[in-house]
Backbone as a ProteinNet text record, in pm:
[ID]
protein_1_A
[PRIMARY]
XXXXXXXXXXXXXXXXXXXXXXXXXXXXXXXXXXXXXXXXXXXXXXXXXXXXXXXXXXXXXXXXXXXXXXXXXXXXXXXXXXXXXXXXXXXXXXXXXXXXXXXXXXXXXXXXXXXXXXXXXXXXXXXXXXXXXXXXXXXXXXXXXXXXXXXXXXXXXXXXXXXXXXXXXXXXXXX
[TERTIARY]
3789.5	3863.1	3813.1	3842.8	3799	3890.1	3873.3	3954.7	4100.3	4188	4331	4361.3	4436.4	4475	4591.8	4573.2	4682.8	4696.4	4646.5	4651.6	4794.6	4888	5026.2	5118.2	5070.2	5148.1	5267.3	5382.1	5503.9	5490.7	5557.4	5561.9	5643.8	5626.9	5701.4	5850	5929	6075	6118.6	6054.5	6092.5	6067.6	5951.4	5923.2	6018.3	6047.9	6140.1	6277.2	6322.3	6453.5	6459.2	6346.3	6343.2	6373.1	6356.5	6377.7	6514.1	6593.7	6720	6809.8	6840	6930.7	6872.7	6743.1	6676.6	6683.2	6665	6671.3	6812.5	6912.2	7051	7089.3	7043.2	7072.6	7008.5	6885.8	6817.6	6895.8	6939.9	7014.1	7147.8	7202.5	7332.6	7322.2	7201.9	7180.9	7211	7317.8	7359.8	7283.2	7223.2	7160.5	7011.3	6940.4	6795.2	6737.7	6824.9	6779	6838.7	6751.4	6796.2	6820.7	6926.1	6964.8	6976.8	6921.7	6921.6	6967.7	7047.7	7097.9	7032.3	6982.5	6924.9	7022.8	7060.1	7142.6	7071.4	7129	7065.5	7157.5	7103	7177.8	7196.5	7277.4	7307.5	7179.1	7079	6954.2	6856.9	6898.1	6815.2	6725.4	6721.8	6636.9	6701.5	6620	6672.8	6708.1	6807.3	6846.3	6868.7	6805.3	6819.6	6880.9	6970.2	7035.6	7062.6	7066.6	7101.5	7248.3	7277.6	7415	7433.2	7557.1	7587.7	7612.7	7543.1	7558	7595.2	7685.4	7737.6	7726	7673.2	7659.9	7793.9	7842.2	7966.1	7947.8	8018.7	8013.3	7869.8	7792	7653.3	7567.1	7519.2	7423.8	7485.5	7613.5	7673.2	7659.5	7637.1	7624.2	7738.4	7808	7914.4	7884.1	7907.5	7887.1	8013.6	8059.8	8176.8	8130.6	8208.2	8181	8313.5	8308.2	8428.5	8440.6	8562.4	8585.3	8505.8	8472	8403.4	8250.5	8194.9	8049.4	7977.8	7858.2	7775.7	7744.7	7715.6	7679.7	7792.9	7917.8	8031.5	8022.9	7997.7	7981.6	7860.3	7752.1	7631	7661	7726.3	7757	7857.9	7950.3	8050.3	7980.4	7873	7800.3	7693.5	7631.5	7515.6	7522.1	7542	7560.3	7430.6	7316.4	7189.2	7177.3	7150.6	7129.4	7015.3	6965.1	6865.7	6900.5	6862.1	6878.9	6745.6	6715.6	6601.5	6654.7	6619.6	6652.6	6520.4	6511.5	6384.6	6404.4	6326.9	6331.3	6285.1	6345.5	6310.6	6207.4	6157.7	6058.1	5930.7	5816.8	5691.9	5657	5591.8	5542.9	5415.1	5364	5248.7	5123.6	5107.5	4982	4986.5	5089.4	5093.9	5223.5	5219.7	5339.7	5367.9	5417.9	5443.3	5569.8	5686.6	5810.1	5845.5	5924.7	5982	6072.9	6069.7	6152.9	6198.1	6308.1	6362	6401.8	6359.8	6399.5	6488.7	6605.5	6699.8	6732.2	6721.5	6770.8	6894.4	6998.4	7120.8	7209.3	7321.4	7425	7545.9	7588.9	7698.3	7830.2	7934.8	8071.4	8143.8	8211.1	8287.4	8429.8	8469.6	8603.6	8689.5	8791.4	8881.2	9016.1	9047.2	9175.1	9188.8	9282.5	9299.5	9347.6	9406.1	9443.4	9320.3	9206.8	9080	9002.4	9004.4	8926	8977.6	9106.5	9162.5	9132.9	9148.7	9111.5	8963.3	8877.6	8736	8713.7	8781.3	8766.3	8814.2	8922.6	8969.8	8867.8	8810.4	8706.7	8587.4	8542.8	8428.5	8456.9	8578.9	8616.3	8610.7	8658.4	8654.6	8511.3	8425.2	8287.1	8202.2	8215.9	8128.1	8189.2	8321.2	8392.5	8369.9	8353.3	8327.6	8446.7	8555.2	8669.2	8649.4	8745.5	8736.6	8642.7	8607.1	8514.2	8563.4	8691.4	8746	8724.1	8671.3	8647.4	8772.1	8883.9	9005.4	9106.8	9222	9330.7	9300.7	9210.2	9179.9	9075.1	9040.1	8938.3	9001.6	8944.4	8987.1	8867	8872.3	8757.9	8751.1	8629.7	8602	8492.9	8468.1	8358.1	8260.2	8134.7	8031.5	7991	8023.6	7990	7874.4	7763.6	7641.6	7607.2	7580	7531.1	7380.1	7302	7156.2	7103.5	6999.2	6928.2	6783.8	6731.1	6593.1	6588.5	6517.7	6501.9	6358.8	6295.1	6159	6162.7	6134.5	6137.6	5995.5	5957.7	5824.2	5833.4	5739.1	5731.1	5799.9	5844.7	5910.9	5818.3	5722.4	5636.6	5488.5	5460.3	5321.8	5280.4	5168.5	5119.7	5083.2	5128.3	5099.7	5145.9	5251.8	5313.7	5463.5	5508.9	5651.2	5734.6	5859.9	5957.5	6031.6	6033.2	6096.6	6203.5	6321	6430.9	6467.3	6484.4	6536.6	6656.7	6690.2	6802.6	6891.3	7019.5	7114.8	7230	7211.2	7311.1	7450.1	7550.8	7687.2	7748.6	7672.2	7732.1	7713.6	7812.3	7807.1	7761.4	7698	7653.7	7774.9	7778.9	7889.4	7897.2	8015.8	8037.6	7957.7	7903.1	7830	7682.9	7636.7	7495.6	7406.6
11673.5	11685.7	11807.6	11809.5	11918	12039.3	12125.5	12246.3	12212	12296.8	12280.1	12331.6	12253	12292.8	12389.8	12509.4	12605.7	12684.5	12628.3	12697.5	12712.3	12634.6	12644.4	12684	12769.4	12812.8	12896.6	12870.8	12945.1	13090.7	13177.2	13317.8	13329.8	13440.1	13462.7	13483.7	13469.1	13479.6	13615.1	13722.1	13855.6	13869.6	13824.2	13830.4	13738.8	13621.8	13529.6	13589.4	13671.7	13735	13827.9	13882.8	13971.5	13895.7	13764.7	13683.7	13615	13628.7	13554.7	13570.5	13691.8	13713.5	13656.8	13672.6	13620	13466.6	13403.4	13257.1	13207.8	13271.5	13231.1	13250.8	13359.5	13383	13273.7	13235.8	13129.9	12998.6	12964.3	12839.6	12840.3	12958.5	12971.6	12982.8	12984.6	13002.8	12872	12872.5	12751	12730.1	12835	12825.6	12793.3	12831.9	12822.3	12739.1	12676.1	12598.9	12458.7	12358.3	12218.7	12183.5	12105.3	12071.7	11920.4	11867.8	11724.1	11698.3	11593.7	11553.4	11422.4	11417.9	11296.6	11241.2	11113.4	11042.5	10912.6	10838.6	10715.6	10596.7	10491.2	10366.2	10295.2	10192.3	10114.2	10062.9	10024	9971	10080.7	10207.3	10319.6	10376.1	10313.5	10365.2	10490.3	10588.5	10713.7	10699.9	10774.9	10784.2	10930.1	10975.9	11114.6	11117.6	11213.1	11225.6	11373	11411	11549.1	11575.4	11694.7	11733.8	11881.5	11924.3	12066.8	12102	12200.7	12241.7	12388.8	12424.6	12560.2	12613.7	12733.9	12797.4	12861.4	12831.3	12890.5	12925.3	13026.8	13065.7	13080.4	13160.4	13178.9	13060.9	12987.4	12880.3	12745.8	12726.5	12595.7	12563	12436.5	12388.3	12291.4	12306.7	12212.7	12149.5	12020.1	11940.6	11859.2	11856.8	11775.5	11632.1	11539.4	11397.7	11329.3	11202.9	11124.8	11013.2	10968.8	10859.1	10735.1	10718.5	10599	10606.2	10724.9	10741.3	10677.6	10626.5	10571	10676.3	10800.3	10904.1	10929.3	10907.6	10925.4	10825.2	10700.1	10597.8	10621.5	10668.6	10697.8	10803.6	10911.9	11021.2	10975.2	10892.6	10841.1	10763	10689.8	10609.1	10687.6	10784.4	10853.6	11000.4	11088.7	11231.6	11302.9	11237.1	11301.3	11312.5	11433.6	11454.9	11554.5	11559.1	11658.1	11712.1	11835	11896.7	11952.9	11934.8	11999.3	12092.8	12219.9	12321.7	12357.3	12334.6	12354.3	12444.7	12550.9	12638.2	12562.1	12591.3	12518.5	12593.7	12704.8	12783.9	12787.5	12750	12757.3	12901.7	12917.8	13050.4	13080.2	13200.1	13247.4	13161.7	13089.6	13016.9	12873.1	12838	12703.2	12632.7	12504.8	12425.1	12409	12513.8	12516.3	12598.6	12540	12618.1	12656.7	12760.7	12798	12683.3	12647.5	12537.2	12559	12492.7	12497.4	12356.2	12316	12187.3	12215.2	12149	12165.6	12029.1	12016.8	11899.3	11944	11860.1	11901.9	11787.7	11827.6	11735.1	11753.3	11643.4	11649.2	11606.7	11665	11628.9	11596	11483.1	11444.2	11497.3	11583.5	11643.8	11576.2	11504.3	11431.9	11501	11595.7	11666.5	11746.9	11707.1	11771.4	11915.8	11954	12093.9	12181.9	12122.6	12193.5	12177.5	12058.1	12027.7	12105.1	12105	12168.1	12317.5	12396.7	12539	12557.9	12470.2	12478.4	12451.6	12351.1	12320.6	12437.1	12503.4	12621.3	12734.5	12755.4	12857.8	12825.6	12700.5	12659.4	12682.6	12651.9	12673.1	12821.3	12907.1	13051.5	13103.8	13054	13102.3	13049.4	12922	12859.9	12851.5	12867.3	12857.6	12722.6	12617.6	12484.8	12390.8	12435.7	12347.7	12264.3	12177.5	12094.7	11976.5	11942.3	11831.9	11699.2	11675.8	11548.5	11439.3	11324	11216.4	11136.5	11157.6	11082.9	11086	11023.4	11024.9	10944.4	10847.2	10765.4	10829.5	10951.8	11027	11098.1	11080.1	11153.8	11235.1	11367.1	11449	11469.5	11468.7	11501	11607.7	11665.4	11759.6	11705.4	11727.3	11705.5	11845.8	11877.9	12010	11991.2	12057.1	12038.5	12163.1	12139.9	12244.7	12225.9	12326.8	12311.4	12305.6	12225.7	12216.8	12263.9	12252.4	12291	12333.8	12441.7	12488.2	12537.1	12492.9	12536.6	12588.5	12716.7	12782.5	12815.8	12763.8	12786.4	12885.7	12978.6	13069	13202.4	13231.1	13358.3	13458.3	13409.1	13498.9	13479.5	13428.6	13409.3	13263.9	13235.1	13097.1	13047.5	12928.7	12859.9	12938.9	13014.5	13085.2	13061.3	12941.6	12911.7	12991.8	13007.3	13064.4	12945	12933.5	12820.7	12873	12814.7	12845	12718.2	12731.9	12623.1	12671.3	12797.5	12857.1	12924.8	12894	12948.3	13012.1	13134.9	13198.9	13201.4	13177.5	13190	13065.8	12955.1	12832.2	12720.2	12633.6	12519.9	12396.3	12305.5	12179.6	12089.1	12021.3	11930.7	11815.9	11766.1	11652.4	11532.4	11455.7	11334.1	11355.2	11481.1	11508.8	11471.6
8535.3	8660.6	8736.8	8864	8950.2	8942.8	9040.2	9047.3	9076.2	9028.2	9054.7	9195.8	9272.8	9408.8	9400.2	9449.2	9444	9574.4	9683.9	9812.3	9865.2	9814.2	9859.2	9744.2	9658.1	9542.9	9589.2	9529.5	9564.7	9522.3	9596.4	9558	9429.8	9359.5	9236.3	9262.4	9156.6	9168.1	9223	9179.3	9226.6	9376.9	9422.9	9566.5	9643.6	9588.6	9653	9675.4	9581.6	9594.9	9716.4	9754.8	9872.2	10001.2	10000.8	10120.8	10123.9	10017.3	10004.7	10127.1	10168.6	10282	10411.6	10430.3	10549.8	10552.2	10438.5	10429.5	10457.6	10397.1	10421.7	10568.3	10629.8	10772	10857.9	10826.2	10900.3	10890.4	10770.8	10750.6	10823.2	10848.8	10915.1	11066.7	11121.5	11265	11339.4	11419	11490.6	11619.7	11673.4	11804.3	11801.5	11696.8	11697.2	11583.7	11504.4	11389.5	11395.7	11393.6	11387.7	11240.9	11216.7	11080.1	11066.9	10957.6	10932.8	10789.4	10772.8	10641.6	10600.1	10477.8	10420.6	10318.1	10333.3	10236.6	10200.8	10106.3	10060.5	10079.8	10138.2	10157.5	10024	10025.9	9905.4	9838.5	9920	9864	9821.7	9834.6	9792.4	9900.8	10017.3	10124.1	10186	10219.7	10274.9	10422	10464.4	10605.5	10638.8	10748.7	10790.5	10929.2	10950.6	11080.7	11108.4	11237.6	11271.2	11239.9	11192.2	11160.4	11193.2	11191.7	11189.8	11044.7	10993.8	10854.7	10853	10764.2	10757.9	10616.7	10605	10474.6	10439.5	10322.2	10273.3	10126.5	10082.4	9940.9	9892.4	9962.6	9921.5	9959.3	9859.5	9882.1	9915.7	9895.7	9925.2	10074.3	10102.6	10239.9	10264.9	10376.9	10412.4	10547.2	10553.1	10673.6	10696.6	10820.2	10854.8	10876	10827.5	10847.6	10881.7	10910	10938.3	10834.8	10815.6	10722	10760.7	10888.2	10938.5	10932	10913.5	10920.1	10801.4	10828.7	10721.9	10615.6	10660	10563	10463.8	10505.8	10415.7	10300.7	10334.1	10230.7	10143.5	10203.8	10126.6	10020.5	10061.1	9968.1	9863	9903.6	9809.3	9695.9	9729.7	9630.4	9556	9623	9566.1	9607	9512.2	9540.5	9577.3	9562.5	9598.5	9751	9798.5	9941.2	9960.5	10082.5	10120.9	10257.8	10282	10412.8	10457.2	10585.2	10646.5	10753	10742.2	10841.6	10908.9	11038.9	11108.9	11229.7	11234.8	11350.7	11473.8	11586.4	11708.5	11791.8	11739.6	11809.4	11726	11783.9	11708.4	11673.1	11560	11523.5	11599.8	11586.8	11664.5	11650.1	11541.4	11520.8	11570.1	11643.6	11697.5	11662.8	11671.2	11650.9	11501.7	11440.9	11296.5	11273.5	11295.4	11286.9	11143.9	11131.8	11003.5	10960.1	10831.8	10785.9	10642.2	10608.8	10473.2	10434.2	10315.4	10258.6	10138.7	10134.4	10023.7	9965.5	9834.6	9762.9	9687.9	9689.8	9624.2	9580.8	9521.7	9476.2	9566.9	9628.5	9725.8	9662.4	9714.8	9678.3	9807.7	9813.7	9931.8	9916.4	10007.6	10002.9	10108.3	10062.3	10150.6	10166.3	10079.7	10080.3	10210.1	10295.8	10426.9	10413.7	10300.1	10276.7	10257.8	10228.6	10219.5	10349.7	10407.4	10527.1	10649	10673.6	10794.8	10804.4	10697.1	10707.3	10739.1	10684.2	10716.6	10864.8	10921.4	11063.8	11150.4	11110.1	11185.1	11176.8	11058.6	11042.5	11131.6	11131.3	11213.1	11361.5	11404.9	11545.1	11581.8	11492.4	11518.1	11526	11440.5	11434.2	11549.2	11581.2	11681	11820.3	11830.4	11958.5	12026.7	11946.9	12003.2	11990.4	11934.1	11913.4	11789	11763.1	11643.2	11660.2	11783.4	11810.4	11754.9	11761.9	11713.8	11817.4	11774.9	11870.8	11907.6	11838.8	11872.6	11760.6	11785.5	11688.3	11562.3	11571.1	11454.3	11363.7	11392.2	11320.1	11200.4	11082	10963.1	10916.4	10932.1	10893.5	10742.5	10690.1	10551.3	10552.1	10437.5	10420.8	10318.7	10344.2	10244	10198.8	10076.6	10020.1	9923.4	9952.9	9875.9	9795.6	9669.7	9580.6	9569.6	9606.2	9602.2	9459.4	9440.9	9313.3	9328.1	9450.6	9480.3	9625.9	9654.2	9792.1	9808.8	9917	9950.8	10093.6	10110.4	10241.1	10285.4	10401.5	10458.3	10573.4	10578.6	10692.4	10672.2	10552.5	10526.4	10458.6	10381.9	10304.6	10336.3	10453.3	10492.7	10483.8	10545	10550.4	10411.2	10381.1	10255.8	10133.4	10150.5	10038.6	10047	10012.1	10024.7	9925.2	9960.4	9868.3	9809.6	9678	9610.4	9516.6	9527.8	9436.5	9360.5	9230.2	9147.7	9066.6	9083.8	9013.7	9116.8	9113.5	9209.3	9131.1	9084	8998.8	9062.1	8979.4	9024.5	9084	9094.2	9147.5	9046.2	9041.3	8949.1	9024.1	8955.1	9015.2	9035.4	9151.4	9184.6	9085.2	9066.1	8975.8	9023.3	8932.4	8966.3	8994.9	8980.4	9010.2	8894.3
[MASK]
+++++++++++++++++++++++++++++++++++++++++++++++++++++++++++++++++++++++++++++++++++++++++++++++++++++++++++++++++++++++++++++++++++++++++++++++++++++++++++++++++++++++++++++++

């Protein structure tokens, strides 16, 4: 066999830790970062859609959904999800935005005693209101525990920061 390809080797764990706060801040940026959720249909085919995602409790990601949304049913059947966080501004070398890919285990939270305080917190932070589409709307939360994270653009070109260990958080049930 030929040479081993290692031009995109991840930085070491110690160096990766230096970027932790910067990565979490990027993922929490509502104004300059586009966020997409990947779920799986009944037949196993992936579906990705734009969402609002909020970092809570360190690495956990929460997304508001509705009882009627397809993504709600997808998560109910299959806890595997992915998130893409993509900067909306190109970096200096061209059209190559900073991005983060997260694979995780999702938990669907339907308990309104948990959902409503989160919606109030979101309203205080974003000043956008609850964004309810109507009275027939029942909000739920998709709470994701990360299992893998790859951050591009934090430690130089072709030197991603990769996390596979997230100390202090437990994996969601059903993962």
